[in-house]
C-alpha positions, 0 to 999 in steps of 0.5 A: 731745340731739344730740352731734356728730350723735348722740343721747346716752344716759347710764348711771350706776353708783352706788358709792363712790369709792376703793380702800377701797370697790372691789368691795364690795356697795355698788359693784355699780353701779360694777362693772356699768358697768366691765363694760360699758366693758370689753366695748366697750374704752371707757376711763375717760378723762374727768372732768366734773361730779364724775364719771369718764366712759367712752363711745363710739358704738353705732349712732346713739347716743353712750353715756356711762358714768358713775361719780360721784366723790361718795359714794353718798348724794350721787350725785344731785349729779353725775347732776343736773349731767350731765343738765343738761349734756347736756340729757338727756331722762330717758328716756335715763338709766339708773341701776344700783345695789345693792339690799338687798331683792332676793335675792343675784344677782337683777336687776330693771330698772324704767322708773321708781318709788321709790328703795326705800330705796337712798340713792344712788337717793334722791339722784338722784331728789331732784336731778332732781326726778323718778323717771321714769328707768330703773334696774337694781337688783342684788340683794345680799341682806341681812346674816344678823343683821338691819338693824343690820348693813346698813352693814358688810354694804354696805361689805364685799366678798363672798367665795366663792360669794357673790362668784361669784353677785354677779359673775354678777349684775353681768355680767347687769346690764351685759348688761341695760343694753346691751339697754336701749340697743339694744332698749329697756326692755320688751325688757330687762325681759322678758329679764332680770327674774326 
């Protein structure tokens, strides 16, 4: 979609709004878009469609970074509204989120597919009616004592070596997102998956 002569690409980080959830495992998507915004000195100075936005221009493309201000399980409300507002082709949408099924510190970019149990991603797919958009999943690992502890694990902040490993993965995810922007999904998958 042209925007003042530029093509628009949307990069959405999934998470929960508010200081209570800052830097928790479930907010890895927020942290990744924060890292990308910081790299380019793009301030979070705009609001639209129940989201805060940052962005700028890279090459011939207008980049809009998004942090939905709905809770994780309703992320699709904001994403759907923004996709419609920008009249976006889903090939120009990238969603970044945490993943319990990936080992801590691993990232994986895919051009489409299922939500794999990630409720924010499920909401996005539901509100778009399709799953044909790119996503980067950031591995946060699983709680030591099984699925019964998933919620507390997701909403807690890692400490020590786990924090260092997750922060490094978040930084790599932001780099993979920029590679997706500048070189395309295949190049980003080849460089960052694994």
